[in-house]
C-alpha positions, 0 to 999 in steps of 0.5 A: 855713602861714599862710593868709590870712582868706577875705573875704566871698562875692561879693567878690574873696578872697584866700588869703594866704600859702601856702609852697609852689612857685609861689603861692595865686593871687588871684581875677579874676586871671590866674594865674602858676604858675612851675615846678612838679615834678609826679608822672611830668610837667613843665610850664611857665606863662609870661606874655605881656602879661598872658595866659597862653602856650600850655605843653608838657607833657613826657613822655618824648619827647611833647610836648603843646601846650595852649591855656588860651582853649581850655578856659576856653571850654569851661568858660563853655559850661556850664550853672550845674549843669555848672560847679558839678557839674565843679568838684566833680568835679575836687576828687573825682579828688584823693580817692584821693591825699588818701586816700594821703596822709592813710594814710601821712603821718598824723604830718601829715595826720589821717584825718578830714581825708578824711571831712570833705573827702569828706562836704563834696563830698557836699553840695556834689554834692547842692546842684548836683545840687539846685538848692538856694539856699545861704544866707551862712553855710553857705558861709563855714563850709564854706570856713572848713573847706576852708582852715584845717581841711583844709590842712596845713603844706604845709613839713612834706612835700616840696614835689610832695605839699604843692602836690598836697595842698591842691587838693582842699580849695581845690576844694571851697571855690570849688565852693561859692564859685561855687553861691552867685555864679555867679563864672565866675572862681570856677569857674576858679580852683576847682579850677585845673582846666584847669592842674593838676588837669587834668595830675595826673588825666589821661596822655592828655588828648589831647583836653580838650574830650571829656574835660569832656564826658564828665567831666560825664556821669559825675557825673550819672551817678554823682549818685544813689549820692552816698555809695555804696561804688559811686561810690567804686569807679567814681571810682577806676576810672576813675581808674586807666583814665586813668592816674591817680598816687597812688604819690607816695613814690617823689618824697620 
């Protein structure tokens, strides 16, 4: 896999070619995610006059309509600290899946990837909580670690897993990017948050605004226990209660 060089923080960055279903999108552009096979669900995104259309998520016989603009409006209404917390929380929600990948695909994923990403997440939550000013060199190092160290060759495993596997590192990278840039485009891209992480993390996302509010409150409550075992257990319980699917082996 070739990943393009991440440019100077503060400018629009483009992550280069990633051989997977869909594309890695350029920050600042409307994203188009083609047809992507995901765990237990099928989704399709189209474009009309440069704007993403309302998408339908099919789950068996049930179809849920969602307007992306509603999610954007809610994110834009959050404070800087809340946006940063939400960016990192979306990455954290993916950690059980990433943990599973590192354990079950050791020929490709090194478990040190998981540990490194967990450490970066801890730093991210601390920065967001304490409103610490992050200097350029720190941001650059973190982004490089996320993109180059934590993203293995995606062609070696099934498309479904590979599409999910790079989300946590990119979420963290763009979460840190947001902290220093305060650019709403970074936060929107960072998590692919309304568009992919939600679909992966939640099976019953009927009220997206409520989910966002509850997510922020959950993160605030856990801030003092960033490095604790209880935090990880709470995250796993939350995912379990929201029917997070981490058993992807059947999809191989």
